[in-house]
C-alpha positions in Angstrom: 24.5 2.1 -13.6 22.5 0.7 -10.8 21.9 3.0 -7.9 22.3 1.7 -4.4 19.1 2.9 -2.6 20.4 1.8 0.8 23.5 4.0 0.4 21.4 7.0 -0.7 19.0 6.3 2.3 22.0 6.2 4.7 23.4 9.5 3.2 20.1 11.4 3.3 17.4 9.4 5.2 15.1 12.5 5.6 14.8 12.9 1.8 15.1 9.4 0.4 12.7 7.3 2.6 13.2 4.0 0.7 15.8 1.3 0.7 14.7 -0.1 -2.6 13.1 1.2 -5.8 9.3 1.0 -6.0 7.8 -2.1 -7.7 6.1 -2.0 -11.1 2.9 -3.0 -9.2 3.1 0.1 -7.1 3.8 2.2 -10.2 0.7 0.8 -11.9 -1.4 1.7 -8.8 0.1 5.2 -8.8 -1.0 6.0 -12.4 -4.3 4.0 -12.6 -6.4 7.0 -11.6 -4.8 9.3 -14.2 -7.0 10.1 -17.2 -4.2 10.3 -19.7 -6.6 11.1 -22.6 -7.8 14.3 -20.9 -4.8 15.9 -19.2 -2.3 18.4 -20.5 0.2 18.6 -17.7 1.4 16.1 -15.1 4.1 16.7 -12.4 6.1 14.3 -10.3 7.8 15.0 -7.0 10.7 12.9 -5.8 11.1 10.8 -9.0 14.0 8.8 -7.6 15.3 6.5 -10.4 12.2 7.0 -12.5 10.0 3.9 -11.9 6.8 6.0 -11.9 8.3 8.4 -14.5 8.7 5.6 -17.0 5.1 4.5 -16.5 3.7 8.0 -17.0 5.8 8.5 -20.1 4.6 5.1 -21.5 0.9 6.2 -21.1 0.8 9.9 -21.6 0.0 11.7 -24.9 3.0 13.1 -26.7 1.5 16.6 -26.3 1.2 16.3 -22.5 3.9 18.2 -20.6 5.5 16.2 -17.7 7.5 18.1 -15.1 9.7 15.7 -13.2 11.3 17.1 -10.0 14.1 15.5 -8.1 16.3 17.0 -5.4 18.9 14.2 -5.0 21.9 14.9 -7.2 22.6 11.2 -8.1 19.0 10.4 -8.9 18.7 13.7 -10.9 21.6 12.6 -13.1 20.1 9.2 -13.6 16.7 10.7 -14.6 18.4 13.1 -17.1 20.2 10.2 -18.8 17.1 8.1 -19.0 14.5 10.7 -20.1 16.4 13.6 -21.6 15.2 12.7 -25.1 11.6 12.2 -24.3 9.2 14.7 -25.8 7.7 17.2 -23.5 9.4 15.7 -20.4 11.3 18.2 -18.3 13.6 16.8 -15.6 14.2 19.4 -13.0 16.9 19.5 -10.3 14.9 21.2 -7.6 12.3 21.2 -4.8 8.6 20.3 -4.9 7.7 23.5 -3.1 8.9 25.5 -6.1 6.4 23.9 -8.5 4.7 27.2 -9.3 8.0 28.6 -10.5 8.7 25.6 -12.7 5.2 25.9 -14.2 6.0 29.4 -15.3 9.4 28.4 -16.7 7.9 25.6 -18.8 4.7 27.5 -19.7 2.3 25.2 -17.9 -0.8 27.2 -17.1 -2.3 24.4 -15.0 -1.5 20.9 -13.7 -4.0 18.1 -13.9 -2.2 15.5 -11.8 0.7 15.6 -9.3 2.2 12.2 -8.3 4.6 12.0 -5.4 7.3 9.7 -4.1 8.3 12.0 -1.3 8.7 10.5 2.2 6.3 12.7 4.1 6.7 10.5 7.2 10.3 11.6 7.5 10.3 15.1 6.0 10.5 18.0 8.4 7.0 19.3 9.3 7.6 22.8 7.8 8.8 21.4 4.5 5.8 19.0 4.3 3.4 21.9 5.0 5.0 24.1 2.3 4.9 21.3 -0.3 1.3 20.4 0.5 0.1 24.0 0.6 1.7 24.7 -2.8 0.2 21.4 -4.2 -3.3 22.3 -2.9 -3.1 25.8 -4.5 -2.0 24.4 -7.8 -4.5 21.5 -8.1 -7.4 23.6 -6.9 -7.0 25.8 -10.0 -7.6 22.9 -12.3 -9.7 20.6 -10.2 -6.7 18.3 -10.4 -5.6 15.3 -8.3 -2.7 14.7 -6.0 -1.5 11.0 -5.8 1.1 9.8 -3.3 2.2 6.6 -1.7 3.1 6.0 1.9 4.2 2.9 3.7 1.8 3.6 6.6 -1.3 5.8 7.0 0.5 7.6 9.9 0.4 10.9 8.0 -3.3 10.7 6.9 -4.3 13.6 9.2 -1.6 15.8 7.7 -3.0 15.1 4.2 -6.5 15.7 5.4 -5.5 19.2 6.5 -5.0 20.1 2.9 -7.1 17.6 0.8 -10.1 15.4 0.6 -8.9 11.8 0.2 -11.0 10.3 -2.5 -9.4 6.8 -2.7 -6.9 4.6 -0.8 -5.4 1.6 -2.6 -2.9 -0.9 -1.2 -0.3 -3.1 -2.8 1.5 -5.9 -0.9 3.8 -6.4 -3.8 6.4 -3.8 -2.9 9.3 -3.5 -0.5 7.8 -2.5 1.9 4.1 -2.8 1.1 2.5 0.6 0.3 -0.7 2.6 0.4 -1.6 4.8 -2.6 -3.7 7.9 -1.7 -5.6 9.8 -4.3 -6.6 13.3 -3.2 -8.3 16.5 -4.4 -8.3 20.0 -3.1 -10.6 20.4 -0.1 -14.1 21.3 -1.0 -15.5 24.6 0.4 -17.8 22.6 2.6 -14.8 20.6 4.0 -12.8 23.8 4.6 -15.7 25.4 6.6 -16.3 22.2 8.6 
């Protein structure tokens, strides 16, 4: 079953943020900075129909746990159908700000990488702040990385409130073209300054 992104966008524009699935080129950029050989847990926020999810599963070790979080009912059902039988992949119908709770449920003591398809440009400010604060807390415990894509750099200052941006990539081969930001928890020096 093919999902109509435009229909989902019209129904819930504040949580979908895209009118088409991400391209394989964007998916490749999203995972290129993940060290799959040396990570034990990965999480994904806003997995949509699973473009990034499939790429992570294709590259991860079988022993690596992968927590895939999707709030939209229709997308969640699609993800369950696609990935239910994949080893150590847990598709969760829930919210990104509850990641700590899901870690406890699936016995993940740390997270090495969090990738995100969430539309921070359209999410309410308080929700964005809660998600990013929880993300910072979790990746700071493992010296992990947070990787997200955005269609503009409009929210760069929001991300810099919580993280040090270590890399920005760009792909024109996506609808629309997109920036990929790789971030780590703010260093003590950054927090003081």
